[in-house]
N, C-alpha and C positions, 0 to 999 in steps of 0.2 A: 408325826414327822417321818418322812421316808428316810431309810438308812442312807448314809453317805455312799456315793458310787465307789465301787472297788477300784483300786489303782490299776491302770492298764500296764502292760509290760513296758511300753515306751515311756510312760511316766515314771516307772520304777527305775529304768535305766538312766533317765535324765536326773532323777533325784540322787542316785548314787554317784554319777559323774560330777554333778554340781557340788556334792559334799567334798569330793576329791579336789576339785578346782579351788574351792574356798579354803580348804585346809592347807593348800600349797603342795599336796602330794603330787598333783599334776603340774608340770612346769613347762615353760616356753621351750620349744624345740622338740619336746616329746610329750606334749600336753595330752594328746589323745592318740590311741592306736588307730590303725586303719579300720575301715568298715569291716573288712574280712576278719580282722583280729577281734573286733567287738562282737561280731556274730558268733565266733567261737567262744568268747569269754562268757557271753550271756545266754548262749544256746537259743537264739531267736533268729528270725528272718532278717534279711538286709533291710526290708521295708520298715520293720519295727525299729531297727537301729536308726534309720534316717528320721523317723518320727521323733525319737528321743533326742537326737541332735538338733532337730528343728526347734524343740522346746528350749534347749540351751541357747540356741541362736536368738530366739525371740526375747530371752532374758538378757541378751547382750553379753553372755559369758563366752561365746565363741562366734567366729565368723568363718563360714565355710566356702570352699571353692575347690573344684577338681584340681588335683595336683598332689604334692607331697610336702610334708613339713608343717611347722607351726610357728606363727610369727605374731608379734605385737603390731597393732595397726594404729594409724592416726587418721581419723575421718574416713575410715574404710580402706585407706591405702596402706600397704605393707611398708613398715619402716625397715630400711636396710641399714644395719648398724655400720656397714663399711664406710660410706661417705660421711657418717656422723649425723647427729640429731638435727643440727642447724639446717643442713641441706634437706634432710627428710621432711622436716616440718615446714620448710619454706614453700613446699608444693601444695600445702593445704589452702583451703578457702579463707580460714580465719586469719586476720592480721595479728601477728604475734610479735611481742616484744620480749627481750631477754635481759635479765639483770643478775650480776654476780653478787651474791649476798656475803660471801666470805672466802678469803684465801688466807689460810693460816697454818701454822705448825702446831699440832695438838696431839694429845694421846688418843688412841683409837677409841671412838665413842659409839660405834655401830656394832651390832651383834653379828660377828663373823668368826667362827672357830679358827680359821686359817690365820687371822691376825689377832693375837691376844689383846684384851682390853688394856689400854694404857700404852701400847706400843706406839712410838712416834710415827705420825703420818702427815702428809700434806693433805689438808682438807680444802675442798673446793665445793661450795654450795651455790647452786644456780636456780633461778626461778624463770619460767617461761609463762607469759600471761597474754590475755587478750588485750590488745591496745585499746579497744573500744570501751572496755569495762574495768580493766586493771585486774580482773579475776585470774588467779593463777591456774594454769593448766597442768604444769609439771613442777615438782620440787625435786631437784636432783642433788644428792650428796655423794661426791666422789672422794675416795680415800686411797692415797698412794703411799706405800711404805717409804718412810723418809730416807733420803740420801743427801749427801753434802751438795751435789750439783743442783738440788732443787731450791736452795736458799735464795738465789736471785729472783725466783718467781714471787716471793713474798713482797718484793719491792717493785719489780717490773710488770708483774701480772702475767697473764697467759699470752702466748704467741698467737697473734691474730685472733685473740679471743677463744682459742681452741685448746682444751687440755690435751687432746690427742696429739696435736702438733707439738705442744710443749714437751710431752713425754717422748715423742719420736725423735725430737732434736737431741735428746739425751740417751738415745739408743734403747728406749723402752717401747718396744713394739710387740703387741699381742700376737701370739702364735696359736693360742687355743683359749678356750674359755667355756663357761657354763652360765646359763641364764634361767631364772625361775620367776614365775609370775603367780601371784595369788591376790586375794581380795583383802584389803584392810577395811574391816567392818566399820570402824569409827575413827575419823580423822581427829588426832589430838588437838587440843585447844591451841597449843603453841604453833603447830604447823598450820592450823586453820588461819591464825592471825597473819602468818607469813604469806599465805596464798590468797588472803582476802575472801575466805570461804567460811561456811558455818561449821562449827565444831560438831563432830559426830557423823559427818557425811561419809559414805563409803567411798573408797578409792581403790584403783588398781595399783598394786605394788609390784615393781619389777626390780629384781636384784641380779646384778651381773658381775661376775668375777673373771678377769682375764689373766693369762700367764704368758711368760716369754718362752722362747724355744727350750730353755733349760728347766722350765717348770716353776720359775720364780714368779711371784705375784706382781703384776703390772699395776692393776687398778681394780678397786671394788667400787661399784656404784649402786646406790639404792635410790630408786625413783618412785615418787607418788604421782599417779596419773589420773586425770579427770576421766572417769569411765564413760562420760557422755560422748567423748570424742576419741578415746583410745579403747582398744579391745584386744581380745586374743583371737588371732586369725588362724584357723586350723584348716589345712588342706589335706584331703584324703581321697 
């Protein structure tokens, strides 16, 4: 039996970057350095870097286009978080439905050091799904530090179905934030049941934290995304 072929430089670069993406070390907005920076980091030619990135692109881990920055995409189109998910997703080819699973006042149940476990939060869980099949494409869990003027939301619901509008009406407007994307290797059974998917499926996980002008937390959102239609869009 012939010995296995030696790993090429581009394959090694793809392997190392893939490990960083899957571990969460690379996050949205700063997921990959520029080609020039990668050339310096790995001490290889630009052509070798491009071959390595092409391998990642073929695996669906990144999407590339000339420009700058890094973005999560839906069906190949960059999602602009400014107008909100509803607007961004409505431009896709898939017919999407949306359902609010929960609006409640609970103790913080997601892993975020900035909000200690048990701290009271407004929890809003939402599912977006293909209308043709009912299969979930995104499962979003938003958590907002509790304050008294959020109490009416528990009865009246979100303003025009939008959490962003609901928060803005109370003066909670993001001024800065951070976003991280990684791969959830195995979808838990409970989440799979909510999404109408098979347990153990890999999913893209996006975590976003926004703050107001004084640095206070406005909202934390953890989203599980179908990697078949969502991806990490890297421009360099």
